[in-house]
N, C-alpha and C positions, 0 to 999 in steps of 0.2 A: 404791613397789613395786620390788623389785629384779628386773631382767630375768633370766630363766632362761637362762643360757649356761654350758655345761659347760667352756668354754675360758677363762672369766674367774673369778678369785678376787676376791671383793668384800670391801672394808673398809667397815664401817658404824659411824659413831660420832657423838657429839654435838660440836657446836662452839659457842663463844660469841665474839661480837665484843665486845671490851671497849672501851667508850667512855671511854677515859682518855688523857690527854695523854702525850706522850713528850718528855723533855727533849732539848735539842740534843745530837746525838751527838758524843761525843769522838772518833769515828772520822773523821779528816779525809778519808779516801777517800770516805765516804758524803756528807759535807757539801759536798764539792766538786761533787757532781752537781747536776743541775737539781732545783729543788724538786719534791717529789712527796708524795702522800698516804701517810702511814704508818698502818697499822692493826694493832692488837694482837689476835691471834686465839688462842683456846685450843682445841686439839683433843686435849687430854690433856697437852700441854705448851704453855705460853704463849710465843708467838713474835711478833716484829715482822715484818710483811710490808710490802715496799716494791717497787713497780714502777720499773724504770729505763727511760730513754727508748729504749735500744737494746742489742743483744747485745754490741756492741763495748765499751761502757762496763762492762757486767757482766763480760766476760771479763778486762778490764784491771784490775779491782778486786783489790786485795791487802789482805786483812784478816788481821792477825796474831793468833794465839790469845790472847795476854795481853790485847789490846785488846778482843776479843770477850767474854772472861770478865769483865773490869772493867765493860764497858758493860752486859752482861746482869745482873750483880749490882746495879748502880746502878738499873736499870729494873725489876728483879724479874721478868725473863723468862728463858726457857730457850734462846733462839736467835734468829738473824737470818735471814730468808728473803728473798732478793733475786731478782728475776726480770725478764725482758724478753720481750715477745711478739715472736715472729719470723715469725709467719704468722697466718692467720685462726684456726686451732686448733692453734697450735704455740707452745710456751713453752720458753725456756732458763732454768734455775733454779739458784741456788747457795744452800746452806744451811750456816750456821755455828752450831754447837750446843755448849752447855755439857756435854752428855753425852760429847762427844769432846774435852773440855778446850779448847774454843774452836776446834777444827779443823773442817774441812769434811766434811759428811756427803754422800756421793754417792748414797745410796739410802734415802730416808725417806718412807714412806707418810703418816705423820701430818702432815708439813710440806706434802706435796702436797695433802692433804685440805684444808688451810687456804686453798689457792688459790680454792676454790669460793666461800666467803663473801666473799673479797676482790673477786673479779671480779663477783660478783652485786651487791655494794654499790657498786663503782665504776662499772660499766658497765650494771647492770641487765640482764645477758644471761641468756638461757636457756642453761644450761650442759650440758644433756643431750647426750650423744653421745661421740664419740671425739676425744681430744686427743693430741698427741705432746709428751712432756716430755723435754727434754734436761737432765739433772741432773749437776752436777759440773763439773770444769774439767780441761782438758788430757788427759793420758793416762788420768786417772781418770774421764773423762766417761762418763756412762751415757745411753742412749736407751731410752725406754720408751713404750708406748702406754697411755694412761690412759683408762679409760671412766668416764663420769659418769652418774649417774641421779638422778632426783628421789626424795625420800623423802616419805612422806605426812605425817610429823611435822615441824613447823617446828624448826629448830635441829639437824637431823641431816644429815650429809653422807654421800654414798655414792660411793666411787671403787673402781675395780677394774683389774686388770691381767691380761693373758694369762698362763696358766700351762700347764705340761705335766707330767703326773704321771711321775715316774721310778721310783716304787715305790708299791705299794698294799698294804694289809694292816690288821691290827688289833693295837693295843697291848694286851698282857695285864697 
């Protein structure tokens, strides 16, 4: 059940955790990091999700667009989502996607939606509530409040963000 909040716009959609292996990454920057569980999750686009041990390593990471494109093509995925927990309900996230020719996407709801099944699978956490997501890097860094809610159907994720109407009307 989606909570009734007029200040939150909700994104509801299916997800699938794909139980398939990932070959060793040709991205030296990722392989140099501490071993971590990689999970492939499809929320409309299939992406690799990987948690890093800390925000400093995430910030220092440099992935070049041609490397991202080559890796995603070899793995038959659409992007790489890397994140680090920076607090009890706070995450810093970086998303590299084929839809931006291997570049970094600083605001993507579908990728954020994939965090829910990752965290549930890895930590078995109840994820309902309010999270702060810092997405992007440097001057392009974005901060947002993410609300999560349970859906009555298995395999469905519900995330939302605050919004403010700037115009209201009817399209003819």
